[in-house]
C-alpha distance (Angstrom), angle and dihedral (degrees) to the residues before:
residue distance angle dihedral
M1 . . .
S2 3.76 . .
D3 3.78 125.3 .
P4 3.80 115.8 -92.8
L5 3.78 117.0 -95.1
T6 3.81 111.6 -104.6
F7 3.79 126.7 -149.8
A8 3.80 88.0 -109.0
D9 3.81 90.0 54.2
A10 3.80 91.2 49.7
R11 3.79 91.4 47.7
T12 3.81 91.0 51.1
L13 3.80 91.9 47.9
Q14 3.78 89.9 50.2
Q15 3.80 93.3 48.1
Q16 3.80 90.7 50.0
G17 3.80 91.7 48.1
D18 3.80 91.5 -118.2
I19 3.81 101.2 112.9
G20 3.80 94.1 94.8
R21 3.80 92.7 50.2
F22 3.80 90.1 46.2
I23 3.81 92.8 52.7
K24 3.82 93.7 44.4
H25 3.79 91.5 49.7
H26 3.80 94.2 50.5
M27 3.80 93.8 43.0
S28 3.80 90.1 51.2
T29 3.79 91.8 48.9
A30 3.81 91.7 48.3
R31 3.83 91.2 49.3
E32 3.83 92.0 49.8
T33 3.81 91.3 48.8
A34 3.81 92.3 49.1
T35 3.81 91.7 47.9
H36 3.80 90.1 50.9
R37 3.82 92.4 49.7
R38 3.81 91.9 47.6
S39 3.81 94.8 50.5
L40 3.78 91.4 44.9
V41 3.82 94.7 53.2
L42 3.82 95.2 39.8
R43 3.83 88.8 53.4
Y44 3.81 88.3 73.7
P45 3.85 113.1 57.2
E46 3.81 93.5 -159.1
L47 3.81 90.5 54.9
A48 3.80 93.8 41.5
E49 3.80 89.3 55.0
Q50 3.81 89.7 57.9
L51 3.82 88.4 65.6
T52 3.82 87.5 72.5
R53 3.80 95.8 51.1
P54 3.80 129.9 80.5
P55 2.94 131.6 -49.3
I56 3.82 91.9 25.4
R57 3.83 99.8 37.9
F58 3.81 105.9 179.8
S59 3.81 113.0 168.5
R60 3.84 90.1 -125.3
P61 3.81 130.6 3.3
E62 3.82 91.8 -117.4
V63 3.81 90.5 62.8
W64 3.81 92.2 71.9
N65 3.80 110.5 94.3
G66 3.82 94.8 -163.6
Y67 3.80 95.8 -99.4
I68 3.80 118.0 145.5
P69 3.80 116.3 -170.0
P70 3.81 114.8 -113.8
A71 3.80 123.0 -94.7
T72 3.81 91.6 -115.2
D73 3.77 136.4 26.8
C74 3.80 126.1 -126.5
T75 3.81 90.8 -81.1
G76 3.80 93.2 52.8
A77 3.81 93.9 -107.2
M78 3.80 113.8 146.3
N79 3.79 117.0 -104.9
T80 3.79 102.7 -128.2
T81 3.81 99.0 169.4
S82 3.78 115.6 140.3
C83 3.81 90.2 -134.0
R84 3.81 92.1 62.4
R85 3.79 92.2 48.8
A86 3.83 91.3 47.5
L87 3.81 92.1 51.1
L88 3.80 91.7 48.9
D89 3.81 90.7 49.7
L90 3.81 91.5 47.5
V91 3.80 92.8 52.5
A92 3.81 91.1 45.6
E93 3.81 90.2 52.4
A94 3.82 91.3 48.9
E95 3.82 89.3 51.2
R96 3.80 90.5 48.9
M97 3.81 91.4 50.3
R98 3.82 91.6 47.6
D99 3.81 91.9 49.3
Q100 3.80 92.1 46.3
A101 3.81 90.4 52.2
K102 3.82 90.2 50.2
E103 3.80 91.1 51.2
T104 3.81 90.7 49.9
D105 3.81 91.3 49.2
D106 3.81 91.0 48.9
S107 3.80 91.5 49.3
L108 3.80 91.7 50.0
R109 3.81 91.6 49.8
K110 3.79 91.9 50.6
A111 3.80 91.8 48.4
A112 3.81 92.6 51.1
């Protein structure tokens, strides 16, 4: 993870005329990451269904856009919400399932 942006960093970016590019770049990266997470979790119906259960509680799995709240708030306080933890665990499980399927496919190809 990168270091947090300081006021001095923001001031320098603004003075150099780079603040807009900086924001666009990071927003684009965040959107791509969220889209990846969403497609990964929705790929597995049993995981997608968990998006509708506590503590997450979306009305339908498709409503989730892939966003996971940050680890800290603007004051630096830790985000300890159960929803954040549940989303992180759900994505980790989807990644594990994807990787396990790849390993199985690779093993089958080698055996053939």
